[in-house]
KOLTOR-816221 format. One record per residue (C-alpha): residue number from 1; chain; x negated, y negated, z. Coordinates in steps of 0.1 Angstrom, whole numbers, plus 5000, padded with zeros to 4 digits. Example, Ala and Ser with C-alpha at 12.3 -4.5 7.8 and 13.67 -1.06 7.14 Angstrom:
residues 2
<seq = 1; mol = A; c1 = 4877; c2 = 5045; c3 = 5078> .
<seq = 2; mol = A; c1 = 4863; c2 = 5011; c3 = 5071> .
//
This chain:
residues 112
<seq = 1; mol = A; c1 = 4802; c2 = 8328; c3 = 6269> .
<seq = 2; mol = A; c1 = 4838; c2 = 8319; c3 = 6278> .
<seq = 3; mol = A; c1 = 4851; c2 = 8284; c3 = 6282> .
<seq = 4; mol = A; c1 = 4878; c2 = 8276; c3 = 6306> .
<seq = 5; mol = A; c1 = 4907; c2 = 8262; c3 = 6285> .
<seq = 6; mol = A; c1 = 4927; c2 = 8236; c3 = 6305> .
<seq = 7; mol = A; c1 = 4952; c2 = 8214; c3 = 6287> .
<seq = 8; mol = A; c1 = 4948; c2 = 8178; c3 = 6298> .
<seq = 9; mol = A; c1 = 4977; c2 = 8162; c3 = 6315> .
<seq = 10; mol = A; c1 = 4995; c2 = 8132; c3 = 6298> .
<seq = 11; mol = A; c1 = 5020; c2 = 8108; c3 = 6309> .
<seq = 12; mol = A; c1 = 5026; c2 = 8081; c3 = 6333> .
<seq = 13; mol = A; c1 = 4999; c2 = 8074; c3 = 6358> .
<seq = 14; mol = A; c1 = 4971; c2 = 8093; c3 = 6341> .
<seq = 15; mol = A; c1 = 4938; c2 = 8076; c3 = 6335> .
<seq = 16; mol = A; c1 = 4926; c2 = 8075; c3 = 6299> .
<seq = 17; mol = A; c1 = 4890; c2 = 8077; c3 = 6310> .
<seq = 18; mol = A; c1 = 4871; c2 = 8108; c3 = 6300> .
<seq = 19; mol = A; c1 = 4864; c2 = 8132; c3 = 6329> .
<seq = 20; mol = A; c1 = 4842; c2 = 8154; c3 = 6306> .
<seq = 21; mol = A; c1 = 4808; c2 = 8164; c3 = 6320> .
<seq = 22; mol = A; c1 = 4777; c2 = 8153; c3 = 6300> .
<seq = 23; mol = A; c1 = 4766; c2 = 8190; c3 = 6302> .
<seq = 24; mol = A; c1 = 4789; c2 = 8219; c3 = 6314> .
<seq = 25; mol = A; c1 = 4784; c2 = 8238; c3 = 6346> .
<seq = 26; mol = A; c1 = 4780; c2 = 8275; c3 = 6337> .
<seq = 27; mol = A; c1 = 4794; c2 = 8297; c3 = 6364> .
<seq = 28; mol = A; c1 = 4798; c2 = 8335; c3 = 6368> .
<seq = 29; mol = A; c1 = 4834; c2 = 8346; c3 = 6371> .
<seq = 30; mol = A; c1 = 4852; c2 = 8379; c3 = 6375> .
<seq = 31; mol = A; c1 = 4827; c2 = 8407; c3 = 6368> .
<seq = 32; mol = A; c1 = 4798; c2 = 8383; c3 = 6363> .
<seq = 33; mol = A; c1 = 4810; c2 = 8369; c3 = 6330> .
<seq = 34; mol = A; c1 = 4797; c2 = 8334; c3 = 6324> .
<seq = 35; mol = A; c1 = 4822; c2 = 8305; c3 = 6318> .
<seq = 36; mol = A; c1 = 4815; c2 = 8269; c3 = 6310> .
<seq = 37; mol = A; c1 = 4832; c2 = 8243; c3 = 6331> .
<seq = 38; mol = A; c1 = 4831; c2 = 8212; c3 = 6310> .
<seq = 39; mol = A; c1 = 4852; c2 = 8186; c3 = 6328> .
<seq = 40; mol = A; c1 = 4863; c2 = 8175; c3 = 6362> .
<seq = 41; mol = A; c1 = 4898; c2 = 8188; c3 = 6354> .
<seq = 42; mol = A; c1 = 4884; c2 = 8223; c3 = 6348> .
<seq = 43; mol = A; c1 = 4864; c2 = 8222; c3 = 6379> .
<seq = 44; mol = A; c1 = 4894; c2 = 8210; c3 = 6399> .
<seq = 45; mol = A; c1 = 4916; c2 = 8239; c3 = 6386> .
<seq = 46; mol = A; c1 = 4889; c2 = 8264; c3 = 6394> .
<seq = 47; mol = A; c1 = 4886; c2 = 8250; c3 = 6429> .
<seq = 48; mol = A; c1 = 4923; c2 = 8248; c3 = 6434> .
<seq = 49; mol = A; c1 = 4926; c2 = 8285; c3 = 6425> .
<seq = 50; mol = A; c1 = 4898; c2 = 8295; c3 = 6449> .
<seq = 51; mol = A; c1 = 4911; c2 = 8318; c3 = 6477> .
<seq = 52; mol = A; c1 = 4922; c2 = 8299; c3 = 6508> .
<seq = 53; mol = A; c1 = 4904; c2 = 8323; c3 = 6530> .
<seq = 54; mol = A; c1 = 4870; c2 = 8315; c3 = 6513> .
<seq = 55; mol = A; c1 = 4874; c2 = 8277; c3 = 6514> .
<seq = 56; mol = A; c1 = 4850; c2 = 8257; c3 = 6535> .
<seq = 57; mol = A; c1 = 4843; c2 = 8219; c3 = 6540> .
<seq = 58; mol = A; c1 = 4820; c2 = 8219; c3 = 6509> .
<seq = 59; mol = A; c1 = 4850; c2 = 8232; c3 = 6489> .
<seq = 60; mol = A; c1 = 4872; c2 = 8203; c3 = 6501> .
<seq = 61; mol = A; c1 = 4845; c2 = 8178; c3 = 6493> .
<seq = 62; mol = A; c1 = 4841; c2 = 8192; c3 = 6458> .
<seq = 63; mol = A; c1 = 4879; c2 = 8192; c3 = 6452> .
<seq = 64; mol = A; c1 = 4881; c2 = 8155; c3 = 6463> .
<seq = 65; mol = A; c1 = 4852; c2 = 8146; c3 = 6441> .
<seq = 66; mol = A; c1 = 4868; c2 = 8162; c3 = 6410> .
<seq = 67; mol = A; c1 = 4901; c2 = 8145; c3 = 6418> .
<seq = 68; mol = A; c1 = 4884; c2 = 8112; c3 = 6421> .
<seq = 69; mol = A; c1 = 4867; c2 = 8117; c3 = 6387> .
<seq = 70; mol = A; c1 = 4901; c2 = 8126; c3 = 6371> .
<seq = 71; mol = A; c1 = 4915; c2 = 8094; c3 = 6385> .
<seq = 72; mol = A; c1 = 4886; c2 = 8074; c3 = 6371> .
<seq = 73; mol = A; c1 = 4874; c2 = 8064; c3 = 6406> .
<seq = 74; mol = A; c1 = 4839; c2 = 8080; c3 = 6402> .
<seq = 75; mol = A; c1 = 4819; c2 = 8091; c3 = 6372> .
<seq = 76; mol = A; c1 = 4825; c2 = 8126; c3 = 6359> .
<seq = 77; mol = A; c1 = 4789; c2 = 8136; c3 = 6364> .
<seq = 78; mol = A; c1 = 4791; c2 = 8127; c3 = 6401> .
<seq = 79; mol = A; c1 = 4818; c2 = 8153; c3 = 6404> .
<seq = 80; mol = A; c1 = 4797; c2 = 8177; c3 = 6383> .
<seq = 81; mol = A; c1 = 4769; c2 = 8174; c3 = 6408> .
<seq = 82; mol = A; c1 = 4791; c2 = 8181; c3 = 6437> .
<seq = 83; mol = A; c1 = 4809; c2 = 8210; c3 = 6419> .
<seq = 84; mol = A; c1 = 4775; c2 = 8224; c3 = 6408> .
<seq = 85; mol = A; c1 = 4762; c2 = 8223; c3 = 6444> .
<seq = 86; mol = A; c1 = 4793; c2 = 8240; c3 = 6457> .
<seq = 87; mol = A; c1 = 4790; c2 = 8267; c3 = 6430> .
<seq = 88; mol = A; c1 = 4753; c2 = 8272; c3 = 6439> .
<seq = 89; mol = A; c1 = 4761; c2 = 8276; c3 = 6476> .
<seq = 90; mol = A; c1 = 4786; c2 = 8304; c3 = 6467> .
<seq = 91; mol = A; c1 = 4762; c2 = 8321; c3 = 6443> .
<seq = 92; mol = A; c1 = 4784; c2 = 8313; c3 = 6413> .
<seq = 93; mol = A; c1 = 4759; c2 = 8295; c3 = 6391> .
<seq = 94; mol = A; c1 = 4748; c2 = 8314; c3 = 6360> .
<seq = 95; mol = A; c1 = 4710; c2 = 8315; c3 = 6354> .
<seq = 96; mol = A; c1 = 4697; c2 = 8287; c3 = 6332> .
<seq = 97; mol = A; c1 = 4685; c2 = 8308; c3 = 6303> .
<seq = 98; mol = A; c1 = 4674; c2 = 8277; c3 = 6283> .
<seq = 99; mol = A; c1 = 4649; c2 = 8269; c3 = 6311> .
<seq = 100; mol = A; c1 = 4634; c2 = 8304; c3 = 6309> .
<seq = 101; mol = A; c1 = 4632; c2 = 8301; c3 = 6271> .
<seq = 102; mol = A; c1 = 4613; c2 = 8268; c3 = 6274> .
<seq = 103; mol = A; c1 = 4586; c2 = 8284; c3 = 6296> .
<seq = 104; mol = A; c1 = 4575; c2 = 8310; c3 = 6270> .
<seq = 105; mol = A; c1 = 4537; c2 = 8311; c3 = 6266> .
<seq = 106; mol = A; c1 = 4519; c2 = 8318; c3 = 6233> .
<seq = 107; mol = A; c1 = 4492; c2 = 8343; c3 = 6236> .
<seq = 108; mol = A; c1 = 4469; c2 = 8361; c3 = 6211> .
<seq = 109; mol = A; c1 = 4498; c2 = 8384; c3 = 6201> .
<seq = 110; mol = A; c1 = 4524; c2 = 8357; c3 = 6197> .
<seq = 111; mol = A; c1 = 4551; c2 = 8344; c3 = 6220> .
<seq = 112; mol = A; c1 = 4555; c2 = 8361; c3 = 6254> .
//
């Protein structure tokens, strides 16, 4: 699984609070390859690169939520929830394989 690598900005006016998500949002990019979005900055960059023709009000809301988290105005995981909802709306969320693995049943022939 790929991780989006975004260098954090530094300098005057930047908040020093962490905008990392407690748990990354795994989205499908390109040809369906999963990528982990681990911070509000990474989510903001992904949203900013989204084609203008495909943007909707939910996109604008997610972009503003990520920017607010970067500025330290809201918790990073608040922005995560908004970004995750936007990604789900656009069928970009990768399946949660950990949830499937936790539901395995043990039968007479072992784990199913």
